[in-house]
BALOBA-1460 file (C-alpha; in Angstrom, 3 decimals):
// residues 157
<rec num="1" residu="m" x="-108.377" y="30.901" z="-8.001"/>
<rec num="2" residu="s" x="-107.231" y="28.581" z="-10.967"/>
<rec num="3" residu="s" x="-108.340" y="25.696" z="-11.952"/>
<rec num="4" residu="a" x="-105.700" y="23.322" z="-10.616"/>
<rec num="5" residu="a" x="-105.496" y="24.887" z="-7.049"/>
<rec num="6" residu="r" x="-109.684" y="24.238" z="-6.933"/>
<rec num="7" residu="s" x="-109.364" y="20.992" z="-7.800"/>
<rec num="8" residu="s" x="-106.715" y="19.597" z="-5.425"/>
<rec num="9" residu="p" x="-107.834" y="18.965" z="-2.026"/>
<rec num="10" residu="s" x="-107.344" y="20.902" z="0.715"/>
<rec num="11" residu="v" x="-105.075" y="20.426" z="3.714"/>
<rec num="12" residu="i" x="-108.066" y="19.364" z="5.659"/>
<rec num="13" residu="d" x="-109.498" y="16.742" z="3.493"/>
<rec num="14" residu="r" x="-105.834" y="15.235" z="2.937"/>
<rec num="15" residu="a" x="-105.735" y="14.885" z="6.392"/>
<rec num="16" residu="k" x="-108.742" y="13.063" z="6.845"/>
<rec num="17" residu="q" x="-107.432" y="10.964" z="4.448"/>
<rec num="18" residu="n" x="-104.652" y="10.213" z="5.999"/>
<rec num="19" residu="a" x="-105.383" y="9.373" z="9.327"/>
<rec num="20" residu="s" x="-104.507" y="6.572" z="10.606"/>
<rec num="21" residu="g" x="-101.700" y="7.057" z="9.250"/>
<rec num="22" residu="i" x="-100.982" y="10.565" z="10.895"/>
<rec num="23" residu="a" x="-102.104" y="8.817" z="14.014"/>
<rec num="24" residu="a" x="-99.681" y="6.155" z="13.487"/>
<rec num="25" residu="l" x="-97.091" y="9.100" z="13.077"/>
<rec num="26" residu="l" x="-98.127" y="10.740" z="16.544"/>
<rec num="27" residu="v" x="-97.626" y="7.243" z="18.286"/>
<rec num="28" residu="t" x="-94.318" y="6.821" z="17.488"/>
<rec num="29" residu="g" x="-93.257" y="9.948" z="18.073"/>
<rec num="30" residu="t" x="-94.340" y="9.565" z="21.858"/>
<rec num="31" residu="w" x="-92.882" y="6.562" z="22.246"/>
<rec num="32" residu="l" x="-89.864" y="5.990" z="20.595"/>
<rec num="33" residu="p" x="-88.490" y="9.481" z="22.466"/>
<rec num="34" residu="a" x="-89.884" y="8.006" z="25.645"/>
<rec num="35" residu="l" x="-87.735" y="4.938" z="24.909"/>
<rec num="36" residu="m" x="-84.648" y="6.854" z="24.191"/>
<rec num="37" residu="l" x="-84.884" y="9.051" z="27.165"/>
<rec num="38" residu="g" x="-85.346" y="6.090" z="29.503"/>
<rec num="39" residu="y" x="-88.899" y="6.923" z="30.463"/>
<rec num="40" residu="d" x="-90.857" y="3.850" z="31.824"/>
<rec num="41" residu="w" x="-93.988" y="4.089" z="30.061"/>
<rec num="42" residu="w" x="-92.486" y="4.131" z="26.243"/>
<rec num="43" residu="l" x="-94.093" y="0.432" z="25.713"/>
<rec num="44" residu="a" x="-97.831" y="1.169" z="27.574"/>
<rec num="45" residu="a" x="-97.802" y="3.870" z="24.784"/>
<rec num="46" residu="l" x="-96.577" y="1.686" z="22.091"/>
<rec num="47" residu="l" x="-99.154" y="-0.826" z="22.803"/>
<rec num="48" residu="f" x="-102.461" y="1.616" z="23.399"/>
<rec num="49" residu="g" x="-101.128" y="3.600" z="20.308"/>
<rec num="50" residu="y" x="-101.124" y="1.224" z="18.132"/>
<rec num="51" residu="i" x="-103.780" y="-1.029" z="20.107"/>
<rec num="52" residu="v" x="-106.385" y="1.571" z="20.710"/>
<rec num="53" residu="v" x="-105.629" y="4.982" z="18.821"/>
<rec num="54" residu="v" x="-104.719" y="4.013" z="15.325"/>
<rec num="55" residu="p" x="-107.487" y="0.918" z="15.211"/>
<rec num="56" residu="i" x="-109.951" y="3.895" z="16.698"/>
<rec num="57" residu="t" x="-108.836" y="6.478" z="14.255"/>
<rec num="58" residu="a" x="-109.229" y="3.988" z="10.885"/>
<rec num="59" residu="i" x="-112.988" y="3.556" z="12.265"/>
<rec num="60" residu="l" x="-113.614" y="6.934" z="12.715"/>
<rec num="61" residu="f" x="-112.415" y="8.107" z="9.541"/>
<rec num="62" residu="e" x="-113.702" y="5.262" z="7.723"/>
<rec num="63" residu="e" x="-110.518" y="4.215" z="6.078"/>
<rec num="64" residu="e" x="-110.074" y="1.640" z="3.424"/>
<rec num="65" residu="n" x="-107.560" y="-1.281" z="2.952"/>
<rec num="66" residu="p" x="-106.787" y="-0.106" z="-1.056"/>
<rec num="67" residu="v" x="-105.384" y="-4.295" z="-1.046"/>
<rec num="68" residu="l" x="-109.480" y="-5.108" z="0.043"/>
<rec num="69" residu="a" x="-111.548" y="-2.933" z="-1.209"/>
<rec num="70" residu="e" x="-113.972" y="-3.207" z="-4.306"/>
<rec num="71" residu="n" x="-113.738" y="-2.095" z="-7.609"/>
<rec num="72" residu="d" x="-115.770" y="1.000" z="-7.859"/>
<rec num="73" residu="d" x="-114.574" y="2.110" z="-11.187"/>
<rec num="74" residu="g" x="-117.549" y="0.234" z="-12.994"/>
<rec num="75" residu="r" x="-114.881" y="-2.129" z="-14.555"/>
<rec num="76" residu="e" x="-116.128" y="-5.615" z="-13.977"/>
<rec num="77" residu="d" x="-113.439" y="-8.316" z="-12.727"/>
<rec num="78" residu="a" x="-112.327" y="-10.552" z="-15.133"/>
<rec num="79" residu="l" x="-114.382" y="-13.806" z="-13.708"/>
<rec num="80" residu="d" x="-117.487" y="-12.493" z="-13.949"/>
<rec num="81" residu="a" x="-116.838" y="-11.829" z="-17.854"/>
<rec num="82" residu="v" x="-116.285" y="-14.494" z="-18.038"/>
<rec num="83" residu="r" x="-119.367" y="-16.133" z="-16.884"/>
<rec num="84" residu="s" x="-121.724" y="-13.214" z="-18.333"/>
<rec num="85" residu="r" x="-120.396" y="-14.538" z="-21.680"/>
<rec num="86" residu="y" x="-120.654" y="-17.926" z="-20.537"/>
<rec num="87" residu="a" x="-124.190" y="-17.015" z="-19.852"/>
<rec num="88" residu="a" x="-124.858" y="-14.991" z="-22.932"/>
<rec num="89" residu="g" x="-123.826" y="-17.768" z="-24.876"/>
<rec num="90" residu="e" x="-120.922" y="-15.948" z="-26.364"/>
<rec num="91" residu="i" x="-118.477" y="-18.716" z="-25.634"/>
<rec num="92" residu="g" x="-119.051" y="-22.360" z="-25.118"/>
<rec num="93" residu="y" x="-118.500" y="-24.877" z="-22.148"/>
<rec num="94" residu="e" x="-115.280" y="-26.148" z="-23.195"/>
<rec num="95" residu="e" x="-113.407" y="-22.347" z="-23.943"/>
<rec num="96" residu="f" x="-114.868" y="-21.465" z="-20.408"/>
<rec num="97" residu="e" x="-114.013" y="-24.102" z="-18.519"/>
<rec num="98" residu="a" x="-110.207" y="-22.986" z="-20.084"/>
<rec num="99" residu="k" x="-110.498" y="-19.617" z="-19.182"/>
<rec num="100" residu="l" x="-112.003" y="-20.120" z="-15.724"/>
<rec num="101" residu="e" x="-109.453" y="-22.678" z="-15.220"/>
<rec num="102" residu="d" x="-106.130" y="-19.866" z="-16.452"/>
<rec num="103" residu="l" x="-107.721" y="-17.229" z="-14.204"/>
<rec num="104" residu="l" x="-108.086" y="-19.690" z="-11.145"/>
<rec num="105" residu="e" x="-104.331" y="-20.891" z="-11.692"/>
<rec num="106" residu="t" x="-103.316" y="-16.801" z="-12.486"/>
<rec num="107" residu="e" x="-104.751" y="-15.199" z="-8.842"/>
<rec num="108" residu="t" x="-101.726" y="-14.299" z="-7.755"/>
<rec num="109" residu="m" x="-98.154" y="-12.586" z="-9.837"/>
<rec num="110" residu="a" x="-96.071" y="-15.864" z="-8.794"/>
<rec num="111" residu="d" x="-98.700" y="-17.942" z="-9.835"/>
<rec num="112" residu="t" x="-98.891" y="-16.361" z="-13.429"/>
<rec num="113" residu="a" x="-95.803" y="-16.447" z="-13.840"/>
<rec num="114" residu="d" x="-95.982" y="-20.493" z="-13.394"/>
<rec num="115" residu="h" x="-98.531" y="-20.500" z="-15.413"/>
<rec num="116" residu="v" x="-97.227" y="-18.841" z="-18.361"/>
<rec num="117" residu="a" x="-94.006" y="-20.646" z="-18.165"/>
<rec num="118" residu="r" x="-95.829" y="-23.926" z="-17.938"/>
<rec num="119" residu="r" x="-98.128" y="-22.821" z="-20.787"/>
<rec num="120" residu="r" x="-94.830" y="-21.934" z="-22.647"/>
<rec num="121" residu="a" x="-92.673" y="-25.288" z="-21.670"/>
<rec num="122" residu="a" x="-95.991" y="-27.271" z="-23.392"/>
<rec num="123" residu="a" x="-95.661" y="-25.270" z="-26.199"/>
<rec num="124" residu="e" x="-91.999" y="-25.653" z="-27.138"/>
<rec num="125" residu="d" x="-92.615" y="-29.770" z="-25.911"/>
<rec num="126" residu="a" x="-95.312" y="-29.493" z="-28.875"/>
<rec num="127" residu="d" x="-92.850" y="-28.315" z="-31.224"/>
<rec num="128" residu="s" x="-90.518" y="-30.700" z="-31.019"/>
<rec num="129" residu="m" x="-92.615" y="-33.155" z="-30.962"/>
<rec num="130" residu="v" x="-94.080" y="-32.139" z="-34.042"/>
<rec num="131" residu="a" x="-90.056" y="-31.663" z="-35.836"/>
<rec num="132" residu="d" x="-89.361" y="-35.166" z="-34.477"/>
<rec num="133" residu="d" x="-92.292" y="-36.995" z="-36.138"/>
<rec num="134" residu="e" x="-91.501" y="-35.364" z="-39.186"/>
<rec num="135" residu="p" x="-89.136" y="-37.049" z="-41.822"/>
<rec num="136" residu="t" x="-86.397" y="-35.392" z="-43.645"/>
<rec num="137" residu="v" x="-84.686" y="-36.026" z="-46.470"/>
<rec num="138" residu="a" x="-81.664" y="-38.521" z="-46.516"/>
<rec num="139" residu="d" x="-79.861" y="-35.109" z="-48.301"/>
<rec num="140" residu="g" x="-80.007" y="-33.657" z="-44.692"/>
<rec num="141" residu="s" x="-82.190" y="-31.074" z="-45.894"/>
<rec num="142" residu="d" x="-85.657" y="-30.059" z="-43.903"/>
<rec num="143" residu="a" x="-87.137" y="-30.677" z="-46.690"/>
<rec num="144" residu="p" x="-90.156" y="-33.002" z="-44.925"/>
<rec num="145" residu="v" x="-90.716" y="-36.090" z="-47.033"/>
<rec num="146" residu="l" x="-94.357" y="-37.447" z="-47.848"/>
<rec num="147" residu="e" x="-94.837" y="-41.188" z="-47.308"/>
<rec num="148" residu="a" x="-97.801" y="-42.974" z="-48.578"/>
<rec num="149" residu="d" x="-99.547" y="-46.007" z="-45.956"/>
<rec num="150" residu="e" x="-98.462" y="-49.618" z="-46.817"/>
<rec num="151" residu="d" x="-102.155" y="-49.846" z="-48.578"/>
<rec num="152" residu="e" x="-101.674" y="-46.952" z="-50.642"/>
<rec num="153" residu="r" x="-98.099" y="-47.866" z="-52.292"/>
<rec num="154" residu="p" x="-98.105" y="-48.978" z="-55.973"/>
<rec num="155" residu="e" x="-96.939" y="-52.867" z="-56.008"/>
<rec num="156" residu="t" x="-93.638" y="-53.512" z="-57.405"/>
<rec num="157" residu="r" x="-93.171" y="-56.851" z="-59.618"/>
């Protein structure tokens, strides 16, 4: 037997992993033809199948929702990493607060996109404010002009 054949899950293992999907397919395969053939019991089969059979199958085979499952691969959550760095003294309070605010603002993909757009807009505003505050040479070139304060200007006689 080859190593690839030994490492792939068996049919039984795959059926156990997909038990609620198989149950849902069987339930649909029962009530849908009954509906199409005009039997009166199709609604009872639909309700019983999806309210009783599929959930019990999921419970019996202990299927986890991959969206709600914890990280089992040993990786730290970003929030836990920031907390542990702060607790270890690697980062200060201000940096901790900034990172915490960034993490809380970017909980979903839509939040992340909004956060990135706001940061880019703020950076562009800051750049344009710096460019507007710098005086330029009278000939129109972009070379900055160094101005002295009135107290530092030499007196003219």
